[in-house]
KEGUMAR-300589 format. One line per 3 residues: number of its first residue (from 1); for each residue x, y, z of N, C-alpha, C, O. Coordinates in Angstrom, 1 decimal, always signed. Example, Ala and Ser with C-alpha at 12.3 -4.5 7.8 and 13.67 -1.06 7.14 Angstrom:
# residues 2
1	+13.2 -5.7 +7.8 +12.3 -4.5 +7.8 +13.2 -3.3 +7.8 +14.2 -3.3 +8.5; +12.8 -2.2 +7.1 +13.7 -1.1 +7.1 +12.9 +0.0 +7.9 +13.4 +1.1 +8.0 .
//
This chain:
# residues 135
1	+0.8 -1.2 +0.0 +0.0 +0.0 +0.0 +0.9 +1.3 +0.0 +0.5 +2.2 -0.6; +2.0 +1.2 +0.7 +2.8 +2.4 +0.8 +3.5 +2.7 -0.5 +3.9 +3.8 -0.8; +3.7 +1.7 -1.4 +4.3 +1.9 -2.7 +3.3 +2.5 -3.7 +3.8 +2.9 -4.8 .
4	+2.0 +2.4 -3.4 +1.1 +2.9 -4.4 +0.9 +4.4 -4.3 +1.0 +5.0 -3.2; +0.7 +5.1 -5.4 +0.5 +6.5 -5.4 -1.0 +6.8 -5.6 -1.7 +6.0 -6.2; -1.4 +8.0 -5.2 -2.8 +8.3 -5.4 -3.1 +8.5 -6.9 -2.2 +8.7 -7.7 .
7	-4.4 +8.6 -7.2 -4.8 +8.8 -8.6 -4.3 +10.2 -9.1 -3.9 +10.3 -10.2; -4.4 +11.2 -8.2 -3.9 +12.5 -8.6 -2.4 +12.5 -8.9 -2.0 +13.1 -9.9; -1.7 +11.8 -8.0 -0.2 +11.7 -8.2 +0.1 +11.0 -9.5 +1.1 +11.3 -10.2 .
10	-0.7 +9.9 -9.8 -0.4 +9.2 -11.0 -0.7 +10.1 -12.3 +0.1 +10.0 -13.3; -1.7 +10.8 -12.2 -2.1 +11.7 -13.4 -1.1 +12.8 -13.5 -0.7 +13.1 -14.6; -0.8 +13.5 -12.4 +0.0 +14.7 -12.5 +1.5 +14.4 -12.5 +2.3 +15.3 -12.8 .
13	+1.9 +13.2 -12.0 +3.3 +12.9 -11.9 +4.0 +13.5 -10.7 +5.2 +13.5 -10.7; +3.2 +13.9 -9.7 +3.8 +14.5 -8.5 +3.9 +13.4 -7.4 +3.2 +12.4 -7.4; +4.9 +13.7 -6.5 +5.0 +12.8 -5.4 +4.7 +13.6 -4.1 +4.7 +14.9 -4.2 .
16	+4.4 +13.0 -3.0 +4.1 +13.7 -1.8 +5.3 +14.6 -1.4 +5.0 +15.7 -0.9; +6.5 +14.2 -1.6 +7.6 +15.0 -1.2 +7.7 +16.3 -2.1 +8.4 +17.2 -1.7; +7.1 +16.3 -3.3 +7.1 +17.5 -4.1 +6.4 +18.7 -3.4 +6.7 +19.8 -3.7 .
19	+5.4 +18.4 -2.6 +4.6 +19.4 -1.9 +5.2 +19.8 -0.6 +4.6 +20.7 +0.1; +6.3 +19.3 -0.2 +6.9 +19.6 +1.1 +7.6 +21.0 +0.9 +8.3 +21.2 +0.0; +7.3 +22.0 +1.8 +7.8 +23.3 +1.6 +9.3 +23.4 +1.5 +9.8 +24.3 +0.9 .
22	+10.0 +22.5 +2.1 +11.5 +22.5 +1.9 +11.9 +22.2 +0.5 +13.1 +22.5 +0.2; +11.1 +21.7 -0.3 +11.4 +21.4 -1.7 +11.0 +22.5 -2.6 +11.2 +22.4 -3.8; +10.3 +23.5 -2.1 +9.9 +24.6 -3.0 +11.1 +25.4 -3.5 +12.1 +25.6 -2.8 .
25	+11.0 +25.8 -4.8 +12.0 +26.7 -5.3 +11.6 +28.1 -5.1 +10.6 +28.4 -4.6; +12.5 +29.1 -5.5 +12.3 +30.5 -5.3 +10.9 +31.0 -5.8 +10.2 +31.7 -5.1; +10.5 +30.5 -7.0 +9.3 +31.0 -7.6 +8.1 +30.6 -6.8 +7.1 +31.4 -6.7 .
28	+8.1 +29.4 -6.2 +7.0 +29.0 -5.4 +6.9 +29.8 -4.1 +5.8 +30.1 -3.7; +8.0 +30.1 -3.5 +8.0 +30.9 -2.3 +7.5 +32.3 -2.6 +6.8 +32.9 -1.8; +7.9 +32.9 -3.7 +7.5 +34.2 -4.1 +6.0 +34.2 -4.3 +5.3 +35.1 -3.9 .
31	+5.5 +33.2 -5.0 +4.1 +33.1 -5.2 +3.3 +33.0 -3.9 +2.3 +33.7 -3.7; +3.8 +32.2 -3.0 +3.1 +32.0 -1.7 +3.2 +33.3 -0.9 +2.2 +33.7 -0.3; +4.3 +34.0 -0.8 +4.5 +35.2 -0.1 +3.6 +36.3 -0.7 +3.1 +37.2 +0.1 .
34	+3.5 +36.3 -2.0 +2.7 +37.4 -2.6 +1.2 +37.2 -2.2 +0.5 +38.2 -1.9; +0.7 +36.0 -2.1 -0.6 +35.8 -1.6 -0.8 +36.1 -0.2 -1.8 +36.7 +0.3; +0.2 +35.7 +0.6 +0.2 +35.9 +2.1 +0.2 +37.4 +2.4 -0.6 +37.9 +3.2 .
37	+1.1 +38.2 +1.7 +1.1 +39.6 +1.9 -0.2 +40.3 +1.5 -0.6 +41.3 +2.1; -0.8 +39.8 +0.4 -2.1 +40.3 +0.0 -3.2 +40.2 +1.1 -3.9 +41.1 +1.3; -3.2 +39.0 +1.7 -4.1 +38.8 +2.8 -3.8 +39.7 +4.0 -4.7 +40.2 +4.6 .
40	-2.5 +39.8 +4.3 -2.1 +40.7 +5.5 -2.6 +42.1 +5.2 -3.1 +42.8 +6.1; -2.4 +42.6 +4.0 -2.8 +44.0 +3.6 -4.3 +44.1 +3.7 -4.8 +45.1 +4.2; -5.0 +43.1 +3.2 -6.5 +43.2 +3.3 -6.9 +43.2 +4.8 -7.8 +44.0 +5.1 .
43	-6.4 +42.4 +5.6 -6.7 +42.4 +7.1 -6.4 +43.8 +7.7 -7.2 +44.3 +8.5; -5.3 +44.3 +7.4 -4.9 +45.6 +7.9 -5.9 +46.7 +7.4 -6.3 +47.5 +8.2; -6.3 +46.6 +6.2 -7.2 +47.6 +5.6 -8.6 +47.6 +6.4 -9.1 +48.6 +6.7 .
46	-9.1 +46.4 +6.6 -10.3 +46.2 +7.3 -10.2 +46.7 +8.7 -11.1 +47.4 +9.2; -9.1 +46.3 +9.4 -9.0 +46.8 +10.8 -8.8 +48.3 +10.9 -9.3 +49.0 +11.8; -8.1 +48.9 +9.9 -7.9 +50.3 +9.8 -9.2 +51.0 +9.7 -9.5 +52.0 +10.3 .
49	-10.1 +50.5 +8.8 -11.4 +51.1 +8.6 -12.3 +51.0 +9.8 -13.0 +51.9 +10.2; -12.2 +49.9 +10.5 -13.0 +49.7 +11.7 -12.5 +50.6 +12.8 -13.3 +51.2 +13.5; -11.2 +50.8 +13.0 -10.7 +51.7 +14.0 -11.2 +53.1 +13.7 -11.6 +53.8 +14.7 .
52	-11.1 +53.5 +12.5 -11.5 +54.9 +12.2 -13.0 +55.0 +12.3 -13.5 +56.1 +12.8; -13.8 +54.0 +12.0 -15.2 +54.1 +12.1 -15.7 +54.2 +13.5 -16.7 +54.8 +13.8; -15.0 +53.5 +14.5 -15.4 +53.5 +15.8 -14.8 +54.7 +16.7 -15.1 +54.7 +17.9 .
55	-14.0 +55.5 +16.1 -13.5 +56.6 +16.8 -14.2 +57.9 +16.3 -13.6 +58.7 +15.5; -15.4 +58.1 +16.7 -16.2 +59.2 +16.2 -15.9 +60.5 +16.9 -16.1 +61.6 +16.3; -15.6 +60.5 +18.2 -15.3 +61.8 +18.9 -13.9 +62.1 +18.8 -13.0 +61.2 +18.6 .
58	-13.6 +63.4 +19.1 -12.2 +63.8 +19.0 -11.4 +63.2 +20.2 -10.2 +62.9 +20.0; -12.0 +63.0 +21.3 -11.2 +62.4 +22.4 -10.9 +61.0 +22.2 -9.8 +60.5 +22.5; -11.8 +60.2 +21.7 -11.6 +58.8 +21.4 -10.5 +58.7 +20.3 -9.7 +57.8 +20.3 .
61	-10.5 +59.6 +19.3 -9.5 +59.5 +18.2 -8.2 +59.9 +18.8 -7.2 +59.3 +18.4; -8.1 +60.9 +19.7 -6.8 +61.2 +20.3 -6.3 +60.1 +21.1 -5.0 +59.9 +21.1; -7.1 +59.4 +21.9 -6.6 +58.3 +22.7 -6.1 +57.2 +21.8 -5.1 +56.5 +22.1 .
64	-6.8 +56.9 +20.7 -6.3 +55.9 +19.7 -5.0 +56.3 +19.2 -4.1 +55.5 +19.0; -4.8 +57.6 +18.8 -3.5 +58.0 +18.2 -2.4 +57.9 +19.3 -1.3 +57.6 +18.9; -2.7 +58.2 +20.5 -1.7 +58.0 +21.6 -1.3 +56.5 +21.7 -0.1 +56.2 +21.9 .
67	-2.3 +55.6 +21.6 -2.0 +54.2 +21.6 -1.1 +53.8 +20.4 -0.1 +53.0 +20.6; -1.4 +54.3 +19.2 -0.7 +53.9 +18.1 +0.7 +54.5 +18.0 +1.5 +54.2 +17.1; +1.0 +55.5 +18.8 +2.3 +56.1 +18.8 +3.3 +55.4 +19.7 +4.5 +55.8 +19.8 .
70	+2.9 +54.3 +20.3 +3.8 +53.5 +21.1 +4.9 +52.9 +20.2 +4.7 +52.5 +19.1; +6.1 +52.7 +20.8 +7.2 +52.1 +20.0 +6.9 +50.7 +19.4 +7.3 +50.4 +18.3; +6.2 +49.9 +20.2 +5.8 +48.5 +19.7 +5.0 +48.6 +18.4 +5.2 +47.9 +17.5 .
73	+4.0 +49.5 +18.5 +3.1 +49.7 +17.3 +3.9 +50.2 +16.1 +3.7 +49.9 +15.0; +4.9 +51.1 +16.4 +5.7 +51.7 +15.3 +6.5 +50.6 +14.6 +6.8 +50.6 +13.4; +7.0 +49.7 +15.4 +7.8 +48.6 +14.9 +6.9 +47.7 +14.0 +7.3 +47.2 +12.9 .
76	+5.7 +47.5 +14.5 +4.7 +46.7 +13.7 +4.4 +47.4 +12.4 +4.2 +46.8 +11.3; +4.4 +48.8 +12.4 +4.1 +49.5 +11.2 +5.3 +49.4 +10.2 +5.1 +49.4 +9.0; +6.5 +49.3 +10.8 +7.7 +49.0 +9.9 +7.6 +47.6 +9.2 +7.9 +47.5 +8.1 .
79	+7.1 +46.7 +10.0 +6.8 +45.3 +9.4 +5.8 +45.4 +8.3 +5.9 +44.8 +7.2; +4.7 +46.2 +8.6 +3.6 +46.4 +7.6 +4.2 +47.1 +6.3 +3.8 +46.7 +5.2; +5.1 +48.0 +6.5 +5.7 +48.7 +5.4 +6.5 +47.7 +4.6 +6.5 +47.8 +3.3 .
82	+7.2 +46.8 +5.2 +8.0 +45.8 +4.5 +7.0 +44.9 +3.7 +7.3 +44.5 +2.5; +5.9 +44.5 +4.2 +4.9 +43.7 +3.5 +4.3 +44.5 +2.3 +4.2 +43.9 +1.2; +4.0 +45.7 +2.5 +3.5 +46.5 +1.4 +4.5 +46.7 +0.3 +4.2 +46.6 -0.9 .
85	+5.8 +47.0 +0.6 +6.8 +47.2 -0.4 +7.0 +45.9 -1.1 +7.1 +45.9 -2.4; +7.1 +44.7 -0.4 +7.3 +43.4 -1.1 +6.1 +43.2 -2.1 +6.3 +42.8 -3.2; +4.9 +43.4 -1.6 +3.7 +43.1 -2.4 +3.6 +44.0 -3.6 +3.3 +43.6 -4.7 .
88	+4.0 +45.3 -3.4 +3.9 +46.2 -4.5 +5.0 +45.9 -5.6 +4.7 +45.9 -6.8; +6.2 +45.7 -5.2 +7.3 +45.4 -6.2 +7.1 +44.1 -6.8 +7.4 +44.0 -8.0; +6.6 +43.1 -6.1 +6.4 +41.8 -6.8 +5.2 +41.9 -7.7 +5.2 +41.3 -8.8 .
91	+4.2 +42.7 -7.4 +3.1 +42.9 -8.3 +3.5 +43.6 -9.6 +3.1 +43.3 -10.7; +4.4 +44.6 -9.4 +5.0 +45.3 -10.6 +5.8 +44.3 -11.4 +5.7 +44.3 -12.7; +6.5 +43.4 -10.8 +7.3 +42.3 -11.6 +6.3 +41.4 -12.3 +6.6 +41.1 -13.5 .
94	+5.2 +41.1 -11.7 +4.2 +40.2 -12.4 +3.6 +41.0 -13.6 +3.3 +40.4 -14.6; +3.3 +42.2 -13.4 +2.8 +43.0 -14.5 +3.7 +43.1 -15.7 +3.3 +43.0 -16.8; +5.0 +43.2 -15.4 +6.0 +43.2 -16.4 +6.0 +41.9 -17.2 +6.1 +41.8 -18.4 .
97	+5.8 +40.8 -16.5 +5.8 +39.5 -17.1 +4.5 +39.4 -18.0 +4.6 +38.8 -19.1; +3.4 +39.9 -17.5 +2.2 +39.9 -18.3 +2.4 +40.7 -19.6 +1.7 +40.4 -20.6; +3.2 +41.7 -19.6 +3.5 +42.4 -20.8 +4.6 +41.8 -21.7 +5.0 +42.3 -22.7 .
100	+5.2 +40.7 -21.2 +6.2 +40.0 -21.9 +7.6 +40.5 -21.7 +8.5 +40.3 -22.4; +7.8 +41.3 -20.6 +9.0 +42.0 -20.3 +9.7 +41.2 -19.2 +9.1 +41.0 -18.1; +11.0 +40.8 -19.3 +11.7 +40.3 -18.3 +11.5 +38.8 -18.0 +12.0 +38.3 -16.9 .
103	+10.8 +38.1 -18.8 +10.5 +36.7 -18.6 +11.8 +35.8 -18.5 +11.9 +34.9 -17.7; +12.8 +36.2 -19.3 +14.0 +35.4 -19.4 +14.9 +35.6 -18.2 +15.7 +34.7 -17.9; +14.7 +36.7 -17.5 +15.6 +37.0 -16.3 +14.7 +37.2 -15.1 +14.8 +38.3 -14.4 .
106	+13.8 +36.3 -14.8 +12.9 +36.4 -13.7 +13.6 +36.5 -12.3 +13.3 +37.4 -11.5; +14.6 +35.7 -12.1 +15.3 +35.7 -10.8 +16.1 +37.0 -10.6 +16.0 +37.6 -9.5; +16.8 +37.5 -11.6 +17.5 +38.7 -11.5 +16.6 +39.9 -11.3 +16.9 +40.8 -10.5 .
109	+15.5 +39.9 -12.0 +14.5 +41.0 -11.8 +13.9 +40.9 -10.4 +13.8 +42.0 -9.7; +13.6 +39.7 -9.9 +13.1 +39.6 -8.5 +14.1 +40.1 -7.5 +13.8 +41.0 -6.7; +15.4 +39.7 -7.6 +16.4 +40.1 -6.6 +16.7 +41.6 -6.7 +17.0 +42.2 -5.7 .
112	+16.7 +42.1 -8.0 +16.9 +43.5 -8.1 +15.8 +44.4 -7.5 +16.1 +45.3 -6.8; +14.6 +44.0 -7.7 +13.4 +44.7 -7.1 +13.4 +44.5 -5.6 +13.1 +45.5 -4.9; +13.8 +43.4 -5.1 +13.9 +43.2 -3.7 +15.0 +44.1 -3.1 +14.9 +44.5 -1.9 .
115	+16.1 +44.2 -3.8 +17.1 +45.1 -3.4 +16.7 +46.6 -3.3 +17.0 +47.3 -2.3; +15.9 +47.0 -4.3 +15.3 +48.3 -4.3 +14.3 +48.5 -3.1 +14.3 +49.5 -2.4; +13.6 +47.4 -2.9 +12.6 +47.4 -1.7 +13.3 +47.5 -0.4 +12.9 +48.2 +0.5 .
118	+14.5 +46.8 -0.3 +15.2 +46.8 +1.0 +15.8 +48.2 +1.2 +15.8 +48.7 +2.4; +16.2 +48.9 +0.2 +16.7 +50.3 +0.3 +15.6 +51.2 +0.7 +15.7 +52.1 +1.5; +14.4 +51.0 +0.1 +13.2 +51.8 +0.4 +12.8 +51.6 +1.9 +12.6 +52.6 +2.6 .
121	+12.9 +50.4 +2.3 +12.5 +50.1 +3.7 +13.5 +50.6 +4.7 +13.2 +51.2 +5.7; +14.8 +50.5 +4.4 +15.9 +51.0 +5.2 +15.8 +52.5 +5.4 +15.9 +53.1 +6.5; +15.5 +53.2 +4.3 +15.4 +54.7 +4.3 +14.2 +55.0 +5.2 +14.3 +56.0 +6.0 .
124	+13.1 +54.3 +5.1 +11.9 +54.6 +5.9 +12.2 +54.3 +7.4 +11.7 +55.0 +8.3; +12.9 +53.2 +7.6 +13.2 +52.8 +9.0 +14.1 +53.9 +9.6 +14.0 +54.2 +10.8; +15.0 +54.4 +8.9 +15.9 +55.5 +9.4 +15.1 +56.7 +9.8 +15.3 +57.3 +10.8 .
127	+14.1 +57.0 +9.0 +13.2 +58.2 +9.3 +12.4 +57.9 +10.5 +12.1 +58.8 +11.4; +11.9 +56.6 +10.7 +11.0 +56.3 +11.8 +11.7 +55.9 +13.1 +11.1 +55.9 +14.1; +13.0 +55.7 +13.0 +13.8 +55.2 +14.1 +13.7 +56.2 +15.3 +13.6 +55.7 +16.5 .
130	+13.8 +57.5 +15.2 +13.7 +58.3 +16.3 +12.3 +58.2 +17.1 +12.3 +58.4 +18.3; +11.3 +57.9 +16.3 +10.0 +57.8 +16.9 +9.9 +56.4 +17.7 +9.3 +56.3 +18.8; +10.6 +55.4 +17.2 +10.5 +54.1 +17.8 +11.3 +54.1 +19.1 +10.9 +53.6 +20.1 .
133	+12.5 +54.8 +19.1 +13.4 +54.8 +20.2 +12.9 +55.8 +21.3 +13.4 +55.9 +22.4; +11.9 +56.7 +20.9 +11.3 +57.6 +21.9 +12.1 +58.9 +22.0 +11.9 +59.7 +22.9; +13.1 +59.1 +21.1 +13.9 +60.3 +21.2 +13.2 +61.5 +20.7 +13.8 +62.6 +20.7 .
//
C-alpha cells in the first residue's frame, strides 16, 4: 500500500515530497508570499477602517492616536511597510511578465526589485527610528 500513489499523483506525476515546503524553489516561495502579503494587507485595511469608524469623537480619536504612537506599534508599522513594499514590487514584476518583459531573467528581476525594496524600507526605518526609540 505504501508503494502505491494516489490517482492524482499518477495523473500529474507528482510525489508527496514535491509538496513539502522544503522542496519549493524560489518561484513557489515568491508566489506564496505574494498571496500571504495580500491577505495581510487586506486584514490591515479592514482593521484600519474599523478603528476609524469607531473613533467618532475627538477624544476617542486622540486616545487611539496615543496608543498607536507607542514604539511597539511603530515597529509593527515598519513590518507592515515591508509587507506593502514586497507586495507592490512583486506585483510590478508580475505586471512586467504579463507584458512579456523580463521573462528570461525572472530571478535577476526579482532580486533587483527586492534590493530596491530593501533600500526603500531602510530609508523609511531610518526616518521612523527616532519615533521608535522615543527620542
